C-alpha positions in Angstrom: -34.9 -71.7 -53.7 -36.0 -73.2 -50.3 -38.5 -75.9 -49.7 -40.7 -76.1 -46.6 -41.5 -79.7 -45.5 -44.0 -81.0 -42.9 -46.4 -78.0 -43.3 -50.1 -78.0 -42.9 -52.4 -77.2 -45.8 -55.8 -75.5 -45.4 -57.8 -75.9 -48.6 -59.3 -72.8 -50.2 -57.2 -70.5 -48.0 -56.1 -67.5 -50.1 -52.8 -67.1 -48.4 -50.6 -69.8 -46.8 -49.6 -69.6 -43.2 -46.2 -70.5 -41.9 -46.0 -71.3 -38.2 -42.9 -69.9 -36.4 -43.0 -72.8 -34.0 -42.5 -75.2 -36.9 -39.6 -73.2 -38.2 -38.1 -73.0 -34.7 -38.3 -76.8 -34.3 -36.4 -77.1 -37.6 -33.5 -75.1 -36.2 -34.5 -71.7 -37.4 -34.4 -68.5 -35.3 -36.6 -65.4 -35.8 -36.5 -61.8 -34.8 -39.3 -59.3 -35.3 -38.7 -55.6 -34.7 -39.7 -52.3 -36.3 -42.3 -54.1 -38.4 -39.9 -56.5 -40.1 -39.6 -60.2 -39.4 -36.4 -62.1 -40.3 -36.1 -65.9 -40.1 -32.6 -67.3 -40.2 -30.7 -70.5 -39.9 -27.1 -69.9 -38.8 -25.9 -66.8 -40.7 -28.3 -67.3 -43.6 -31.5 -65.2 -43.7 -34.2 -67.6 -45.1 -37.2 -65.3 -45.1 -38.1 -61.6 -44.5 -41.6 -60.3 -43.9 -43.2 -56.9 -43.4 -46.0 -56.4 -40.8 -49.4 -55.6 -42.1 -51.9 -55.4 -39.3 -51.3 -58.3 -37.1 -49.7 -60.6 -39.7 -46.3 -60.6 -41.3 -46.4 -60.9 -45.1 -43.4 -62.5 -46.7 -41.4 -60.5 -49.3 -40.6 -62.4 -52.4 -42.5 -65.0 -54.3 -43.6 -68.6 -53.6 -43.5 -71.5 -56.0 -46.0 -74.4 -55.6 -45.8 -77.8 -57.2 -42.8 -79.9 -58.1 -39.9 -79.7 -60.5 -37.2 -82.1 -61.6 -33.9 -80.9 -62.9 -31.3 -83.2 -64.5 -28.0 -82.8 -66.2 -25.5 -85.1 -67.8 -22.0 -85.3 -66.5 -20.6 -84.4 -69.9 -22.1 -80.8 -69.4 -20.7 -80.4 -65.9 -17.4 -78.7 -65.2 -16.0 -80.9 -62.4 -13.3 -78.4 -61.5 -15.9 -75.9 -60.1 -17.3 -76.3 -56.7 
């Protein structure tokens, strides 16, 4: 799961907008060709989108809100990386 930070929120907007300039300023690169948009950072592809009209709609799902995950050290196998 990836988290976007420093994004702008527009209340009551049905879909969220992600600005490519914001991603670029965070070290991401993007390439759009053949109706497919790929956003990557290094060798890792972070997002893919398909063009619908003049917008690219991201494939996959989004999660909103916050979550906290904890574990005790007794349940962790310290030999695994």
